[in-house]
C-alpha positions as CSV (number, residue, x, y, z in Angstrom):
1,X,182.2,115.7,78.1
2,X,179.9,117.4,80.7
3,X,178.3,115.2,83.1
4,X,174.4,115.3,83.4
5,X,171.3,113.6,83.6
6,X,171.2,112.8,79.7
7,X,174.7,111.4,80.1
8,X,174.0,109.2,83.2
9,X,170.7,108.2,81.2
10,X,173.0,107.2,78.3
11,X,175.5,105.2,80.6
12,X,172.7,103.4,82.4
13,X,171.4,102.2,78.7
14,X,174.9,101.1,77.9
15,X,174.8,98.9,80.7
16,X,173.2,96.3,78.8
17,X,171.1,95.3,81.7
18,X,167.8,94.5,79.7
19,X,169.5,92.3,77.1
20,X,168.7,89.0,78.8
21,X,168.5,85.5,77.3
22,X,164.7,84.8,77.4
23,X,163.6,81.2,78.4
24,X,162.2,80.8,75.2
25,X,165.8,81.8,73.4
26,X,167.6,78.9,75.2
27,X,168.1,76.0,72.8
28,X,166.1,73.0,73.5
29,X,168.6,70.9,71.7
30,X,171.5,69.8,73.4
31,X,175.0,71.4,72.6
32,X,178.6,70.3,72.8
33,X,181.0,72.1,74.8
34,X,182.1,74.8,71.7
35,X,178.4,75.4,71.0
36,X,177.6,76.2,74.3
37,X,180.5,78.7,75.0
38,X,179.8,80.3,71.5
39,X,176.0,80.5,72.5
40,X,177.1,82.1,75.9
41,X,179.7,84.3,74.3
42,X,177.3,85.7,71.4
43,X,174.3,86.3,74.0
44,X,176.5,87.6,77.0
45,X,179.2,89.3,75.4
46,X,177.6,92.6,75.9
47,X,178.1,92.2,79.5
48,X,181.7,92.3,79.0
49,X,183.9,95.1,80.4
50,X,186.6,94.4,77.8
51,X,186.8,92.5,74.7
52,X,189.2,90.2,75.7
53,X,187.4,88.9,78.7
54,X,185.7,85.8,78.3
55,X,182.0,84.8,79.3
56,X,182.4,81.2,79.6
57,X,185.4,78.8,79.0
58,X,185.7,75.3,78.8
59,X,187.9,75.6,82.0
60,X,185.3,77.6,83.8
61,X,182.4,75.0,82.8
62,X,184.7,72.0,84.2
63,X,185.3,73.9,87.2
64,X,181.8,74.7,87.9
65,X,181.0,70.9,87.2
66,X,183.9,69.8,89.5
67,X,182.4,72.0,92.3
68,X,179.0,70.5,92.0
69,X,177.5,73.6,90.7
70,X,176.6,72.2,87.2
71,X,175.8,68.4,86.5
72,X,178.2,66.6,84.0
73,X,177.3,66.5,80.5
74,X,175.5,63.8,79.1
75,X,177.4,62.1,76.3
76,X,179.3,65.4,76.2
77,X,176.4,67.4,75.6
78,X,174.6,70.2,77.5
79,X,170.9,70.6,77.9
80,X,168.7,73.5,78.6
81,X,169.0,73.1,82.4
82,X,172.6,73.2,82.1
83,X,172.6,76.6,80.1
84,X,170.1,78.1,82.8
85,X,172.7,77.1,85.5
86,X,175.4,78.6,83.6
87,X,173.7,81.9,82.9
88,X,172.7,82.2,86.7
89,X,176.2,81.3,87.9
90,X,177.5,83.8,85.2
91,X,175.8,86.6,87.0
92,X,176.1,85.5,90.4
93,X,179.8,84.9,90.1
94,X,180.2,88.5,90.0
95,X,179.2,89.1,93.5
96,X,179.3,85.8,95.2
97,X,182.1,82.9,96.0
98,X,181.8,79.7,94.1
99,X,181.0,78.4,97.7
100,X,178.5,80.8,98.6
101,X,176.7,80.1,95.0
102,X,176.8,76.2,95.8
103,X,175.6,76.9,99.5
104,X,172.7,79.1,97.9
105,X,171.6,76.5,95.0
106,X,172.1,73.5,97.5
107,X,169.1,73.5,99.6
108,X,166.8,74.8,96.5
109,X,168.1,72.6,93.6
110,X,169.0,69.4,96.3
111,X,170.5,66.9,93.8
112,X,171.7,69.1,91.1
113,X,171.4,66.3,88.6
114,X,167.8,65.9,88.7
115,X,164.8,68.4,88.6
116,X,162.5,65.8,90.4
117,X,163.7,67.3,93.9
118,X,164.1,71.0,93.3
119,X,162.3,73.1,95.9
120,X,161.8,75.5,93.0
121,X,162.1,74.6,89.5
122,X,165.2,76.0,87.8
123,X,162.9,77.5,85.0
124,X,160.9,79.6,87.6
125,X,164.4,80.6,89.4
126,X,165.5,82.0,86.1
127,X,162.2,83.5,85.1
128,X,162.0,85.4,88.5
129,X,165.4,86.5,88.4
130,X,164.6,88.3,85.0
131,X,161.7,89.8,86.4
132,X,163.4,91.1,89.3
133,X,166.0,92.2,87.4
134,X,163.9,94.6,85.2
135,X,162.6,95.8,88.3
136,X,165.7,96.7,89.8
137,X,166.8,98.4,86.7
138,X,163.9,100.9,86.8
139,X,164.2,101.7,90.3
140,X,168.2,101.8,89.8
141,X,167.5,104.3,87.2
142,X,165.2,106.6,89.3
143,X,167.4,106.4,92.5
144,X,170.7,107.2,90.3
145,X,168.8,110.7,89.4
146,X,167.8,111.3,92.6
147,X,171.2,110.6,93.9
148,X,173.2,112.5,91.6
149,X,170.9,115.6,92.1
150,X,172.1,115.5,95.8
151,X,175.3,115.0,94.7
152,X,175.0,118.1,92.4
153,X,174.1,120.2,95.3
154,X,177.0,118.8,97.3
155,X,179.3,120.1,94.5
156,X,177.8,123.6,93.9
157,X,180.7,125.1,96.1
158,X,183.3,123.7,93.8
159,X,184.5,125.7,90.8
160,X,183.1,124.8,87.5
161,X,186.1,123.2,86.1
162,X,186.4,120.8,88.8
163,X,182.9,120.3,89.6
164,X,182.2,117.5,86.8
165,X,185.2,115.4,88.2
166,X,184.0,115.8,91.8
167,X,180.4,114.7,90.7
168,X,181.7,111.7,88.9
169,X,183.8,110.8,91.8
170,X,181.1,110.9,94.3
171,X,179.0,109.0,92.0
172,X,181.5,105.9,91.8
173,X,182.0,106.3,95.8
174,X,178.2,106.3,96.2
175,X,177.8,103.1,93.8
176,X,180.7,101.2,95.3
177,X,179.1,101.8,98.8
178,X,175.8,100.8,97.4
179,X,177.2,97.5,96.0
180,X,179.2,96.6,99.0
181,X,175.9,97.0,101.3
182,X,174.1,94.7,98.8
183,X,176.8,92.0,98.7
184,X,177.3,92.2,102.3
185,X,173.8,91.6,103.1
186,X,173.6,88.7,100.4
187,X,176.5,87.0,102.5
188,X,174.8,87.5,105.7
189,X,171.7,85.6,104.5
190,X,173.6,82.9,102.8
191,X,175.8,82.4,106.0
192,X,172.6,82.6,108.3
193,X,170.3,80.7,106.2
194,X,171.9,78.7,103.8
C-alpha cells in the first residue's frame, strides 16, 4: 500500500480517538464488578491494540483500589465517580506510572472517597479532559500532515521502491520522539509540582 495523505488521514481516523464515553453515557446506577468491566470493555474496547488485550480486569480494579487511586466499592457496587476515575486511569496509565497518577490525583481530589474536598470536581476534570482531547486530535492531524510533507521532502532522494518504507520509518521515529517529549514533560511537572 502506498503511503500518502489519504492513508495518513485513514490511520488517524482508525485511532478511535473521538469515540469517547460522554458524562451522560456513564450509568447513574451502581454497577457490580462484572457489569463494570463489561461496560468499560464495550465502550473502550475500540482503544485496544489487540483483541486479546483487556481494557479493565477485576485484578486491575482491585489493585487501583489498594493503591488508593479508586475508593472501595459500596456494597460491592461501583458508582459514577468510580467509573470516571477508572476511565481517566485507563488513559493515564498508558503514559504514566501508577505512582505518578496517584501523585497527580492527590492534591486535586484530596480524600478520594469523598467529592466534598475536591479542588476540581471529578466530572469537571473528565469533561475538560474530553474537550482537550478533541482539540488535540484536530491539531494532531494538522501537524501530522505538515510533518509528513517535510519527511516526503527528506526522502525525495531515495529510489521509488524504498521511499515509502523510509517515509514510514521516519514518521514512526518522529511520533516516538514527540511522545517521549510529552511524557517527559508530564513527568517533570508531576515531579516538580505534585
